[in-house]
C-alpha positions as CSV (number, residue, x, y, z in Angstrom):
1,M,5.0,-108.0,49.9
2,L,6.0,-105.5,47.2
3,R,4.7,-104.5,43.9
4,S,6.1,-102.9,40.8
5,S,4.1,-101.2,38.1
6,F,7.0,-101.2,35.7
7,I,9.3,-103.9,34.5
8,A,11.9,-103.8,31.8
9,A,13.8,-106.7,30.3
10,S,15.5,-107.6,33.6
11,A,15.0,-104.7,36.0
12,V,12.3,-104.0,38.5
13,I,11.4,-100.7,40.1
14,L,10.0,-101.6,43.5
15,C,7.5,-99.8,45.6
16,C,5.2,-100.7,48.5
17,A,1.9,-102.4,47.7
18,T,-1.2,-102.1,49.7
19,A,-4.1,-104.5,49.6
20,N,-7.3,-103.6,47.8
21,G,-10.7,-104.9,48.8
22,Q,-10.5,-107.9,51.2
23,Q,-7.3,-109.4,49.8
24,Q,-3.8,-109.2,51.1
25,L,-0.8,-110.7,49.3
26,S,1.1,-112.9,51.8
27,A,3.3,-116.0,52.2
28,H,2.2,-118.7,54.6
29,K,4.0,-121.6,56.1
30,M,3.0,-124.9,54.5
31,L,0.0,-126.5,56.2
32,G,1.7,-129.8,56.7
33,P,2.9,-132.8,54.6
34,V,2.0,-132.6,51.0
35,K,-0.7,-135.0,49.9
36,D,-1.0,-136.6,46.4
37,A,-4.4,-135.8,44.9
38,G,-3.9,-138.3,42.1
39,I,-4.3,-137.8,38.3
40,F,-7.2,-135.6,37.0
41,H,-8.1,-136.4,33.4
42,V,-9.2,-133.0,32.3
43,G,-10.9,-134.1,29.1
44,T,-13.2,-136.6,30.8
45,G,-13.5,-135.0,34.2
46,T,-12.4,-138.3,35.9
47,W,-9.8,-139.2,38.5
48,T,-7.2,-141.9,38.8
49,R,-6.0,-142.3,42.4
50,G,-3.6,-144.4,44.3
51,S,0.2,-144.8,44.7
52,G,0.4,-146.7,41.4
53,A,-1.7,-144.2,39.4
54,K,-0.5,-143.6,35.9
55,A,-1.5,-141.5,33.0
56,N,-0.7,-141.6,29.3
57,I,1.2,-138.4,29.4
58,G,4.6,-137.6,27.9
59,P,7.6,-139.3,29.5
60,D,9.7,-136.1,29.5
61,I,9.7,-133.0,31.7
62,I,10.3,-129.8,29.7
63,Y,9.8,-127.3,32.6
64,R,10.5,-128.0,36.2
65,S,9.9,-125.6,39.1
66,D,9.8,-127.7,42.3
67,V,12.5,-126.7,44.8
68,S,10.5,-126.1,48.0
69,S,10.7,-122.8,50.0
70,G,8.4,-124.1,52.7
71,Y,5.7,-121.5,51.9
72,F,2.7,-121.0,49.8
73,G,1.3,-117.7,48.5
74,T,-2.2,-116.3,48.8
75,G,-4.2,-113.1,48.5
76,W,-5.0,-112.8,44.8
77,E,-8.0,-115.1,44.4
78,G,-9.9,-114.4,41.2
79,S,-6.9,-112.8,39.5
80,P,-4.4,-114.7,37.2
81,G,-1.0,-115.1,38.8
82,I,1.4,-115.4,36.0
83,D,4.8,-117.0,36.4
84,E,7.7,-117.1,33.9
85,G,10.4,-119.4,32.6
86,I,12.1,-120.6,29.5
87,L,11.3,-123.5,27.3
88,P,14.6,-124.0,25.5
89,G,14.7,-124.8,21.7
90,T,17.5,-126.4,19.6
91,G,19.4,-123.1,19.4
92,N,19.2,-122.2,23.1
93,S,22.6,-122.0,24.9
94,N,21.1,-121.8,28.4
95,Q,22.6,-122.2,31.9
96,T,22.6,-126.0,31.7
97,G,24.9,-126.0,28.7
98,N,22.4,-128.1,26.8
99,A,20.0,-127.0,24.1
100,G,16.4,-128.2,24.1
101,P,15.5,-131.2,22.0
102,Q,12.8,-129.5,19.9
103,D,11.6,-126.1,18.8
104,T,8.0,-126.9,19.6
105,Y,6.6,-129.0,22.5
106,L,3.2,-130.6,22.8
107,I,2.3,-130.1,26.5
108,D,0.1,-133.1,27.4
109,G,0.3,-133.0,31.2
110,A,1.2,-130.9,34.2
111,Q,1.8,-131.2,37.9
112,F,0.7,-128.3,40.1
113,G,1.3,-127.7,43.9
114,Y,-0.9,-125.6,46.2
115,C,-2.4,-125.4,49.7
116,S,-6.1,-124.6,50.5
117,L,-8.1,-124.1,53.7
118,S,-11.3,-124.0,51.7
119,G,-13.9,-126.4,52.9
120,S,-14.9,-127.3,49.3
121,W,-13.1,-128.0,46.0
122,V,-11.2,-125.2,44.4
123,N,-11.8,-124.2,40.8
124,W,-8.5,-123.6,38.9
125,D,-8.0,-122.1,35.5
126,F,-4.6,-122.5,33.8
127,T,-3.2,-120.7,30.8
128,L,0.0,-121.1,28.7
129,Y,1.7,-118.3,26.9
130,D,4.6,-119.3,24.6
131,S,5.5,-115.6,24.0
132,Y,5.7,-113.8,27.3
133,V,8.1,-111.1,28.7
134,P,8.4,-111.7,32.5
135,C,5.8,-109.8,34.6
136,D,3.8,-108.5,31.6
137,L,0.0,-108.3,31.9
138,P,-1.8,-110.3,29.2
139,S,-5.0,-108.2,29.7
140,A,-3.0,-105.0,28.9
141,P,0.3,-106.1,27.5
142,S,3.4,-103.9,27.0
143,N,4.9,-106.5,24.8
144,C,3.7,-109.1,22.3
145,V,2.0,-112.0,24.2
146,N,0.8,-115.2,22.5
147,L,-1.8,-117.4,24.3
148,A,-1.0,-121.0,23.3
149,G,-3.9,-122.5,25.2
150,G,-5.5,-123.3,28.6
151,F,-7.4,-125.8,30.7
152,S,-9.5,-126.0,33.9
153,A,-9.7,-128.3,36.8
154,A,-11.6,-128.6,40.1
155,L,-9.1,-129.7,42.8
156,P,-9.5,-130.6,46.4
157,G,-9.1,-128.2,49.4
158,G,-9.9,-129.3,52.9
159,G,-7.1,-127.7,54.8
160,F,-4.2,-129.6,53.1
161,C,-1.4,-129.0,50.7
162,W,-1.7,-131.0,47.5
163,L,0.1,-132.1,44.4
164,G,-2.2,-132.7,41.5
165,T,-1.3,-134.3,38.2
166,L,-3.3,-133.0,35.3
167,D,-3.7,-135.2,32.2
168,L,-4.5,-133.3,29.0
169,T,-4.3,-136.3,26.6
170,A,-8.0,-137.0,26.5
171,A,-10.3,-134.9,24.2
172,G,-7.5,-133.2,22.3
173,L,-6.6,-130.8,25.1
174,E,-2.8,-130.9,24.5
175,I,-1.2,-127.5,24.0
176,C,1.4,-126.9,21.3
177,V,4.0,-124.3,22.5
178,E,6.8,-122.9,20.5
179,A,10.2,-122.7,22.3
180,D,12.4,-119.7,23.0
181,G,9.8,-116.9,23.1
182,G,7.2,-118.3,20.7
183,P,5.9,-116.7,17.5
184,C,6.4,-113.2,18.9
185,A,10.2,-113.7,19.1
186,S,11.0,-116.9,17.2
187,G,14.3,-118.5,17.8
188,Y,16.9,-118.0,20.5
189,D,17.6,-114.3,21.1
190,G,19.6,-114.4,24.3
191,G,21.6,-111.4,25.5
192,G,19.3,-110.8,28.5
193,L,16.7,-109.3,26.2
194,G,13.8,-111.1,27.9
195,L,12.5,-112.3,24.5
196,D,13.0,-116.1,25.0
197,G,10.5,-116.6,27.8
198,F,7.1,-118.2,28.2
199,G,4.5,-117.7,30.9
200,W,1.9,-119.8,32.6
201,G,-1.0,-118.5,34.6
202,A,-3.2,-119.9,37.4
203,T,-6.4,-118.4,38.7
204,W,-8.3,-119.9,41.6
205,N,-11.8,-119.4,42.9
206,T,-13.4,-120.8,46.0
207,V,-17.0,-120.8,47.2
208,D,-16.1,-119.9,50.8
209,G,-13.0,-117.7,50.5
210,G,-10.8,-120.2,52.2
211,T,-7.1,-119.3,52.2
212,T,-5.7,-120.8,49.0
213,G,-2.6,-120.4,46.8
214,P,0.3,-122.0,45.0
215,F,3.5,-123.4,46.5
216,L,6.2,-120.7,46.4
217,D,8.7,-123.1,44.8
218,G,11.2,-123.3,42.0
219,H,13.7,-120.5,42.8
220,D,16.6,-121.3,45.1
221,L,19.6,-120.3,43.0
222,T,22.0,-120.3,45.9
223,W,21.7,-124.1,46.4
224,V,19.8,-125.6,43.3
225,A,20.8,-125.0,39.7
226,E,18.3,-124.0,37.0
227,G,16.8,-126.4,34.5
228,E,17.9,-129.7,36.1
229,G,15.8,-132.8,36.2
230,T,14.5,-132.1,32.7
231,V,14.8,-133.9,29.4
232,Y,17.6,-131.5,28.3
233,E,19.5,-131.7,31.7
234,P,18.5,-134.9,33.5
235,T,21.1,-134.7,36.3
236,F,20.9,-133.0,39.6
237,S,23.8,-131.1,41.2
238,G,22.0,-130.1,44.4
239,C,21.3,-132.0,47.5
240,N,17.8,-133.1,46.4
241,P,16.3,-134.2,43.1
242,V,14.5,-130.8,42.6
243,S,15.1,-127.9,40.2
244,S,15.0,-124.2,40.1
245,A,13.1,-123.4,36.9
246,L,15.1,-122.4,33.8
247,G,14.6,-118.6,33.4
248,T,13.4,-118.2,37.0
249,E,12.9,-114.7,38.3
250,D,12.1,-113.5,41.9
251,F,8.7,-112.0,41.0
252,F,5.4,-112.8,39.2
253,A,2.6,-110.9,37.6
254,I,-0.9,-110.5,39.0
255,D,-3.3,-109.6,36.2
256,A,-6.7,-107.9,36.4
257,G,-9.6,-109.7,38.0
258,G,-9.5,-109.7,41.8
259,G,-8.9,-107.3,44.7
260,L,-5.2,-106.5,44.0
261,S,-4.0,-103.9,41.5
262,P,-2.5,-105.5,38.4
263,G,1.3,-105.4,38.4
264,C,4.6,-107.1,39.3
265,Y,4.8,-108.6,42.8
266,W,7.4,-110.4,45.0
267,F,7.8,-111.4,48.7
268,G,10.5,-109.0,49.7
269,G,13.4,-110.8,47.9
270,Y,14.6,-114.4,48.1
271,V,16.8,-115.3,51.0
272,N,17.9,-118.8,52.0
273,N,20.7,-118.9,54.5
274,N,19.5,-122.2,56.0
275,G,21.1,-124.5,53.5
276,C,20.2,-126.9,50.7
277,G,16.8,-128.4,51.2
278,A,15.9,-126.1,54.1
279,A,13.0,-123.8,54.4
280,H,13.9,-120.3,53.1
281,N,14.3,-117.3,55.3
282,N,12.2,-115.5,52.7
283,P,10.5,-117.2,49.7
284,A,10.9,-116.2,46.1
285,G,8.1,-115.2,43.8
286,Q,8.0,-118.5,41.8
287,F,5.3,-121.2,41.8
288,Y,5.4,-125.0,41.7
289,M,4.8,-126.5,38.2
290,L,6.0,-129.3,36.0
291,F,5.1,-129.6,32.3
292,F,5.2,-132.9,30.6
293,T,5.8,-133.7,26.9
294,D,7.1,-136.3,24.5
295,A,10.4,-134.6,23.6
296,S,11.1,-137.1,20.8
297,A,8.2,-135.8,18.7
298,G,7.7,-132.1,19.4
299,C,4.2,-131.1,18.4
300,G,4.2,-133.4,15.4
301,S,1.1,-133.1,13.3
302,D,-1.5,-132.2,15.8
303,C,-4.3,-133.2,13.4
304,N,-7.1,-135.8,13.7
305,T,-7.1,-135.9,17.5
306,V,-10.3,-137.8,18.5
307,F,-12.3,-136.5,21.4
308,C,-15.9,-136.7,22.8
309,D,-15.8,-140.5,22.2
310,T,-16.6,-141.8,25.7
311,D,-20.4,-141.5,25.4
312,P,-21.8,-144.5,23.4
313,D,-24.5,-142.3,22.1
314,N,-22.0,-140.2,20.1
315,Q,-22.3,-142.0,16.8
316,G,-20.2,-141.4,13.7
317,D,-16.5,-140.8,13.2
318,A,-15.2,-137.3,12.2
319,S,-11.9,-136.9,10.5
320,L,-9.8,-134.2,8.8
321,S,-7.9,-134.9,5.5
322,T,-5.2,-132.4,6.5
323,C,-4.6,-129.4,8.8
324,D,-2.4,-127.6,6.2
325,C,-4.1,-124.6,4.6
326,T,-1.4,-124.2,1.9
327,G,-2.9,-127.0,-0.2
328,G,-6.1,-125.2,-0.8
329,S,-8.4,-127.9,0.6
330,I,-9.2,-129.3,4.0
331,M,-11.8,-132.0,3.9
332,L,-13.9,-132.6,7.1
333,N,-15.4,-136.0,6.8
334,L,-18.2,-138.0,8.6
335,S,-18.4,-141.8,8.5
336,T,-21.5,-143.3,10.1
337,A,-23.7,-146.4,10.0
338,F,-26.8,-144.1,9.5
339,T,-27.6,-143.7,5.8
340,N,-29.7,-141.0,4.1
341,Q,-29.7,-138.8,7.2
342,F,-29.6,-135.0,7.3
343,T,-26.3,-133.6,8.8
344,Y,-24.0,-130.6,9.1
345,P,-20.8,-129.9,11.1
346,V,-20.3,-127.6,14.0
347,V,-17.0,-126.0,15.1
348,G,-15.5,-124.1,18.1
349,L,-12.7,-123.8,20.6
350,G,-14.7,-124.8,23.7
351,T,-14.0,-128.0,25.7
352,G,-17.0,-128.5,27.9
353,A,-19.5,-131.3,27.4
354,V,-23.3,-130.7,27.4
355,S,-26.2,-132.7,26.1
356,P,-28.5,-130.2,24.3
357,T,-30.3,-132.9,22.4
358,G,-30.8,-135.3,25.3
359,V,-29.3,-138.1,23.2
360,S,-25.6,-137.5,23.0
361,E,-22.9,-135.0,23.9
362,L,-21.8,-131.8,22.3
363,C,-18.2,-131.2,23.5
364,L,-17.7,-127.6,22.4
365,A,-19.3,-125.8,25.3
366,G,-17.6,-122.9,27.0
367,D,-16.9,-120.8,23.9
368,T,-18.7,-119.6,20.8
369,I,-19.9,-122.5,18.5
370,G,-20.2,-122.0,14.8
371,R,-22.6,-124.0,12.6
372,Y,-22.1,-124.9,9.0
373,G,-25.8,-124.7,8.3
374,K,-25.5,-123.9,4.6
375,D,-23.1,-126.8,4.1
376,S,-25.7,-129.3,5.2
377,G,-26.3,-132.5,3.3
378,S,-27.2,-136.2,3.5
379,T,-25.2,-139.3,4.6
380,A,-26.3,-141.0,1.4
381,A,-23.9,-143.9,1.7
382,G,-23.0,-143.5,5.3
383,S,-20.6,-140.7,4.8
384,Y,-20.5,-136.9,4.2
385,S,-17.8,-134.4,3.6
386,I,-17.3,-130.6,3.2
387,D,-14.2,-128.7,2.2
388,L,-13.6,-126.2,5.0
389,L,-11.7,-123.9,2.7
390,N,-14.5,-123.9,0.0
391,A,-17.6,-124.1,2.1
392,N,-20.7,-122.3,1.0
393,S,-20.8,-120.0,4.0
394,A,-19.0,-119.1,7.2
395,P,-20.4,-121.0,10.2
396,G,-21.0,-117.8,12.2
397,G,-19.9,-117.1,15.7
398,G,-16.8,-115.4,14.5
399,V,-15.4,-118.6,12.9
400,P,-14.7,-117.9,9.2
401,T,-14.2,-120.8,6.9
402,I,-11.9,-119.4,4.2
403,G,-8.5,-118.4,5.5
404,G,-8.7,-115.9,8.3
405,A,-9.1,-117.3,11.8
406,L,-9.5,-120.9,10.6
407,C,-5.9,-120.9,9.3
408,S,-4.4,-119.0,12.3
409,G,-2.7,-121.9,14.1
410,N,-5.5,-122.4,16.6
411,T,-6.6,-125.9,17.5
412,W,-10.2,-126.1,16.2
413,R,-12.6,-128.7,17.3
414,F,-15.3,-130.2,15.1
415,Q,-18.4,-132.5,15.5
416,F,-21.2,-133.4,13.2
417,W,-24.9,-132.9,14.1
418,H,-27.0,-135.5,12.4
419,R,-30.3,-137.5,12.5
420,D,-30.3,-141.2,12.8
421,G,-33.7,-142.2,11.6
422,M,-35.1,-142.6,15.1
423,N,-33.7,-139.7,17.1
424,P,-34.2,-136.3,15.5
425,S,-30.9,-135.0,16.8
426,R,-27.6,-136.6,17.6
427,F,-23.8,-135.7,17.6
428,S,-20.9,-137.6,16.3
429,K,-17.6,-138.1,18.0
430,G,-15.3,-135.1,17.7
431,V,-12.0,-134.4,15.9
432,S,-9.6,-131.6,16.5
433,G,-6.6,-130.2,14.6
434,T,-4.2,-127.3,14.7
435,I,-4.9,-125.6,11.4
436,N,-2.4,-123.3,9.7
């Protein structure tokens, strides 16, 4: 295993890497046949299992990295491992010869492959960067990096290799990503400049230190072409219906957090002299991942996405009049059966569910929560509204109401706190929107 502390657009200076602490970067043979973990619905924390399991995720694959090397990688538990690729936009003249169908994609599902000897479930945190130069470090970037979003899942271990499908459609957890290098380098740049890439990160943590890590899949350019099996290139020219990822490189970044020094790592250089579909002589530094979307719609208008609506005690419907700041007004509305009750909205980016009132759920846990306390009022006729761009005060918690962070393109999540005449404290259903 080798590490580089320097990476330019397409060149790597390589040097030996030694393990720090108790961790050692290494590639291991797969533990056995891959098992299907089923579909984990991230927003509700529930599973759908069985051979016929289906989820309401996009019908299209926009990123495919699944040609197997026969190995999985381990040794950087607690640190983000960040892989790279390209999400092609309408102006991208990539290796498939086909441009992408959209310039933005709403990622509403993923499929991830990994092995784990842990005796318990493994906690995984995933991130998506639509602006990312390969092998850069988001914690201390050398280039412009844009975090598009993230999600978390607890997935099984038990000494097996797993494929897990992750459904982001519930609770407004879909992630809007811009193609061809995102907002840091909008549009197709080409020319080997390294500006058209995106990145995705995976961090795992176990309770027992059981050997765990992602499949080393998705890079076999000798036998399997880039970008195939996707919405923009649905055919396969190789011997199996698998794909080397578009924009694949033979390395990945390990960011700060665990026992290894942050930098650019590989496994000695990809070699596969064994033929198409055979285990590699030496695996490449690429991970198994599929990202799903509805390529007919792009991101669309990611506004008024309802979440936190599975608990029957969450009473009242929240809605947004628009998510466009240019009109000078964004109305946040509450409609409820409870009249003449005190209420105000709360806002945040968190996605966890807690029950601080003991009556209903607040689904903004895990990040700072702002409260529009000075914009409180009464549900006089079963409804209440505030103008987010003309509110009396900022909600606090670093969430300004007028311009600034609110109009930054983030997907903000809102609920109303209110009384109901019997219970002194209750929350409404939630609504989220990408506001810009």
